[in-house]
Steps between C-alpha positions, in 0.01 A plus 500: 500500500639840404341650813748313722800512268768529768308400810660185645241410766182704442235439767173680577530776758334376818419708811554200727804336343673834440381692809857547630668544164714809447658633183825681436528717191656367181876542511550372146310357205696178455175307468459659154854415388396205283222663296569652159149649476207583726135581423416868475177698526420767244494769772875438539585543131598872504757474782626156391556618142784730604744212555339160446354345182127426520390206287209260490573134560313173518459165330266665249342835423178413680677456832781755460544766765738793559833441666814689591804346331770485770752271331597333175607164640281255687488541878701825499384842617743760363352773721618334821860494618666220697382656826136497392486877452288634214664731246492856629227732370333216309136420568427183698180333369213465747507124442838504679418766761199314642722216627477321746121537474279407207130476417408163356169383360306256713408163348157487332227442756700632796313728738577866557665754271640402160854569620689428818827640632797264494847552641829329428605317816847466350556877517798553731344813652220307674556411867332520839733745674624779270330747271141620464210282610245387245218479755420697815427330833127513426552321167448809285736581215797723574566807285780312326266220395222744408737686268617174343143381443397837354794481260391151394147625442618790284727265307208264433291791368782584259513134395128511417547818294793339322279208398261750339794664325612163361144422387503824298834419341368161391160633394660746256773253398778735608748234615758330281763239577855620548820301549797686643836387366822630649855399415736500797867404466427257222199356680144558387225575750146438382199615703185334372133506594491880510245745361505872429241752382487555125512877437359469148190324628473755781483783246208326325263479797182704463471851643252402773729226633804727476316762705406244764859379515613857547248573776538182706880491497541213255679711240753622754574144610540390139759767424681438828538139386620602153754748639626243751610263223810715453610374841567150366842628392558644848426161655749360250757745634431377852560146380828605339619643832393185681690287248814711548486434874446128440795486260717687748408260781578200280842648420574547871401143575 
């Protein structure tokens, strides 16, 4: 499940089981070290587009969704250093920032709300003695937990809006397949299963639809995506620097 991409032991948040649980703030983002892309919501497109390529990925066009391209090799995030620190002044996607909490859909037929809050018990910042409490003595949520849950709720709203955005792209046949091919030191890197928005088809949409896209933010998100594609080369430059370090380490050894 993409929702729990780097969650090692996700379990439902429970007032009884976790009544004494405390949380220390994230000191690093090492948990995201092995991901070369993460899902993105359309609300994040403008700020993401400054540094990170925004593409659409999935097994097929019908199931494709937006993602931030963080690396060009499998299981490698080029925006994290060896200490788990994110590149300075580069946007951190909300998908990453919500850790160690996540909203997950309940199984069909389960009682209560459609979503429930999960936490990653493997997160090193959870303990029973240090940090901020998740629950007060009376069992109510602490401010820390309230803020986390509110963030999850806002994120889920953006996910729902992103689904509508993707429905529009498919409805007007604006997506086209795109393979990214990069040559690095005699090696060829091929990124498949990607989609981008076709500008020629975009220019042919009717005036009424274009006006709606302009008014509801869709057009801005589309052009943020298109502008972000220039950042593929910048990610390639990050890979080149990483390869130089790897080559240097091999020489030393």
